[in-house]
C-alpha angles and dihedrals in degrees: 000000000000121000125230090254091054091052091048091052088062092067122084111255134197111205105228103149137052100244145227098033118214128262112225129195115229098218100177094045091045091049090051093049095040088061085069093044095265131145132269108268123224129180130202108228102223088158085076094067089104096241131091087246118070141215123331098019092059093042089051093050092052090066094042111139110252111240123214107275120237095159139013091265122084118196115227118193117172134177125196 
């Protein structure tokens, strides 16, 4: 049985982002919330992908199907 990662590896990919992005613990916010019995808070730093866009838009564009080239410009239209 093949895994999802194995199936994804079969698709052509254009590396656009610096991945994986780090997880960062928010100590001061966690301490403030923990005083009321709350959880420890972590944030995924998608602002560290290296592009002005963040997160899922960049990841989606990495697996974008490659069109046949007729010129040196490739259009890229993406919806969330």
